[in-house]
N, C-alpha and C positions, 0 to 999 in steps of 0.2 A: 578667535577660537578659544582662547584661555578664558575670556569673559563669558562666553557662553557656557562653558563648562562650570564656572563659578556659579552662574545663574541656575543651572540645573541642580548643582549642589544646594544652593540656597532653598529652591523650591522644594526639593525632596525632604530636606532637613525640616523645613517649616511645616510640610504637610505632615510628616511623621509626628512632630511636636504636637500639632493641634489634634491629630488623631488620638494620640495617648492621652492628652488633657480631656478630650471629649469623652473618653471612657465608654466608647460605643453608644453615646445617647443618640437616638434617632431624631432627625430634624423634623419633628412633628409641629403642627400649628401651634400648639401650646408652648413648645419649646422656643418657636420663633417669636411668638408674641411676648414671652417673658424677657427674651434677649433684647428686643427692641424697646420694651418699656424701660429696661435699665439703662439702655443706650441713650435714649432721648432724656432720661432723668439726669444723666451725668454730663450730658453735652449741650452746647448752645449752638448758634449759628456760626460760631468761630470755626466749627469743624470744617466749613466749606473751604477754609483757607489753610487747612492742614497741609503741610508739605509731605509728599510722598513720591516714591519712584514709580515710573511708568515707562512705557514704550511709545514711541512716535515713529512711524515708518520703519520700525525695526531697531531704532537707536534709543539706547536707555537715556532717560531724562529725569530731572528732579524739579517738580513744581507743585503748586497748590492743587488740591483736589478739584477745585471748581474748573480748572482748565480742562479737565476731562469732561465734567458736566457740560461746559459751554460747548465743546465739540459736538457731543451727542444731542443736545438741544437744538443745535443748528440743522442737524440732519432731521430730527423730529419736526421742527417747524417748517422746514422745506417740503416735507412729505405732507404734512396737513394742509399747507397752502396749496400745494400742486392739485389735491382732491377737492378744494373748495368746499370743505365741510364746515358745519355750523355747531356741532355738538361733540364733545370729547369727554371720555372717562379715562382717568388714570388708576390702574391697579397699583396699590401700594404707594400712596402719594407722599408718605413720609412727612417732611416739614413743609411740603407745599411749594418748594422752590420751582420745580418743573412746571406746575400749573400756572404760577405767577409769571414766569418767563413766556410761556406759550400764550398767555393772555395779551402780553406785549407784542409778541412777534407774529402772531396769527389774528389780524383784525376781524376775520370772518367769523371767529368763535363767539357764539352767543350764549351756549350752555357748556359750562366748564365744572366737571365734577371729579373729586378724588375719593377713593375709598381707602381707608388705612385700618390695619388690624389692631394696632396698639392704642390704648386710650391716651397715653402720653403723647403719642405721634399725632393724634387728632388735636390735641390741645396746642402742640407746637405749630401746627399747620394753620389753625384758626388764628394763632397769635401773629404769625407772619403775614396773614392776609389783612388783619387789622393794622398791623404795623409793619409794612413790607422792608425786608432787608435791601436797602437801596444800594449799598456797595457791591453786594453780590449781584444784584439785578443789572446794575450798570455794567458790571464786568461781563456779564453774559450776553446783554442786548446791545451794548453800545449806546443806549438811550440815557439822555440827561436825567437827573434826579427829579426835577420838576415835572417833566414830561411823563416819567414813569408814574408818579402820584396822580397826574391828570387822567391818564389812560386807565389806571387801575380803579379809579373812582367811577368809571363808566362801565366796569366789569362786574360780573357776579360769579363768584367762585364758591362752590359748595363742597363741603368736606363731610364725609359719611363714615362712621366706624362700622367695619364689618369685614368679612373674609372673601377673598377672591375665589374661594371654592364654592360659595353660595351667595352670588351677587343679589343684594336686595332691590333689584330693578326688574321692570317688565321686559319682556322680549322687545328688541329693536328700540331701546331707549336712547341710544347713542349712535351717531354715524361713525364715530372712530372710538376704538378702545386701544389703549397702548400701555406698555409696562417697560420699566428701565431697571434691569437687575432685581427683579421681584419674583418671577417664576423660578429663579435659581433656588429659591427657598422651599420649592415643592418638588423634591426629587422623586417622590412616589405619585403624587396627585397632580402632576402637571398636566395630564390628560383632562382632568376636571377642570382645571382653570382655564385651559384654551377652550374647552366646550362652553364653558360660562361666558367667556369673553365673546365667543361667536354668537351665543344666544342674545346677549343684549346689544350687540352691534347691528347696524343695518347695512354697513358698507365695508369698513376698512379695519384691519388689525395691524398694529406696528409694535413688534417686540424686540427689545435689545437684551440679549440673554446669552449665557455661556453655552451656545449650541456646540454640538460635538464637532461640527465641520470648522468652527471657528478656531478650534485648537491646532489646525493645520497638521494633525497626526502627532503633535509633540505628546510623547507618553508621559512626560513630567507634569505637564499642565493637566492632562486627563487624570493622572494619579492624584494631583492635589485636589481637583474638584471631587473626586471619589472619597478622599480621606476627610474632607470637611462636609461630606454628605450633601453636596450641591447637585442640582439638575444638570445633566449634560448630554441630553439625548439629541438625536438628529433633528434639524429644523423640518425635515420632511414629514415628521410625525403629524404636524398640524393638519395635513390633508385628511387624516381620519377623524377630525374633530371639528369640522365646520368650515375649513378655509381652503382656498385655492392660493398657491404661491405666485406672487408677482414679482419679488426680487429678494435675493439674499446677498448680503455683502458684508465684508469684515472691514470696519473702519480703521484708519492708520493710527489712531490714538487707542491705546490698550492699557488696561491695568497690568501690574507687574506680575502677579502669579498666575493669571489665565486670561483668556482672550473672550470678548463677547462678539457676537454676530448681530447683524441688524436685518430683521426680517420684516417685509411688507406683505400683507395679505388682503385678498378680497374674499368676502363672505360667500360661501356657497349659495346658490339659489335653493330656497326651500328648506334651508337649515333653520330650525327654531326649536323651542321647547318640546314640541311634539315629535320632532324627527330623532331626538336623542334616545 
């Protein structure tokens, strides 16, 4: 009980501190782009192994950030394999690690594309595709380095600079569209992003985001998301934007300050650019 009270105090204090530092700056797309340009400029792939606090089945743990990513990528890859799809688009692909891992874990994928808002992020992703981060990929996939290089040599991963609010792809360009903590950056325009994802998908949408239900009614986590101006709406909203809900679950591995929920959707029949 004492630990939980300390946690609530930490979250509230951290949220208030960030709120005051933010000076009521709205999380606009320009704001997000600038923030990530700076982040990618200042950090390297070493950020994957940065140690941080997290939760696992409700227990506080300390481990490298890549542990959380491994857990989520295992869920993503299982979902993609279960649908036997051949093409995938990642919204906000960052350094490209997710796409590299999925290329290794999902043999059926033939078309692998990522869109990234920041110019520096695109540079980092292309650099990682040309020279894969083998230590990180071995940790995530369990595949030996030589086999990683062999498999990736047969894969084609494309990185495009652009906005998730206005995807530069034709309707139904990909069987699957997914995001991992990206729509959280669109507290106002999340509906636009979900609609765009439905437009360019022909089958499946998979979204790991801080949905309201994932917070399990914890007012401190909801307050934290509000104070940093993150998306925190109900996952049920996607029904209005081209998706039928197949499954929603809350993974056991969670970030320290707030939770993410894992949403799997099927595209509504007849939903395309004309139906919007």
